[in-house]
C-alpha positions in Angstrom: 135.1 130.5 117.6 133.0 133.6 117.9 129.2 132.9 118.2 127.0 135.1 115.7 123.2 135.2 116.0 122.3 135.3 112.4 119.3 133.0 112.5 116.7 136.1 111.6 118.8 136.6 108.5 119.0 133.1 107.4 115.1 132.6 107.9 114.3 135.8 106.1 116.8 134.6 103.2 114.9 131.1 102.8 111.6 132.7 102.9 112.7 135.1 100.0 114.0 132.1 98.3 110.8 130.1 98.3 108.6 133.1 97.4 110.7 133.9 94.3 111.1 130.4 93.0 107.4 129.2 93.4 107.3 127.7 90.0 110.5 125.9 90.3 109.6 124.3 94.0 106.1 123.3 92.8 107.6 121.5 90.2 109.9 119.8 92.5 107.2 118.9 94.7 105.3 117.3 91.8 108.2 115.3 90.7 108.5 114.1 94.1 105.2 113.1 94.7 105.0 111.2 91.1 108.3 109.7 92.3 106.9 108.1 95.3 103.7 106.9 93.3 105.7 105.3 90.8 107.7 103.4 93.7 104.7 102.2 95.5 103.2 101.3 92.2 106.1 99.2 91.2 106.1 97.8 94.7 102.4 96.9 95.0 102.6 95.4 91.3 105.7 93.0 92.5 103.7 92.0 95.7 100.6 91.2 93.6 102.5 89.2 91.3 104.4 87.1 94.1 101.0 86.5 95.6 99.8 85.4 92.2 102.6 82.9 91.6 102.1 81.7 95.1 98.4 81.0 94.5 99.3 79.5 90.9 101.8 77.1 92.6 99.1 76.0 94.9 96.7 75.4 92.3 99.2 73.4 90.0 100.3 71.0 92.5 97.6 68.9 91.6 96.8 67.6 94.9 94.1 65.3 95.6 92.8 66.7 99.0 90.5 69.5 99.7 91.3 69.9 103.4 94.0 69.5 105.7 93.9 69.1 109.7 97.2 70.7 111.1 98.4 69.7 114.6 97.3 66.1 114.5 94.2 64.6 115.3 92.6 62.4 118.2 91.6 58.5 117.6 88.1 59.6 118.1 88.6 62.3 115.1 90.5 59.5 113.2 87.6 57.2 113.3 84.9 59.5 112.6 86.5 60.9 109.7 87.1 57.0 108.3 83.5 56.3 108.9 82.0 59.2 106.8 80.8 57.7 103.5 81.1 61.3 101.9 85.0 61.4 101.9 86.6 59.4 98.9 90.2 59.4 100.1 91.8 59.9 103.6 95.4 59.8 104.2 96.3 60.1 108.2 
């Protein structure tokens, strides 16, 4: 196939097309921006809803404890906690 260097002509045609259709192109731009904004809003609303459901589940379980020690405790820590009169319920 023969190689044809017509980049300058194609570029000139593209620039003329953009200049002649400014209203249409700006309308397309506004439509794209609104679509992206709506997608972002829906995703953010969904994420907030999922987070609120998680928080609601944590509050509705009705556990009796206010603190949890993760990773285990040593005997010394266990004795200190059991000796504290300010703690009403201790489950180790």
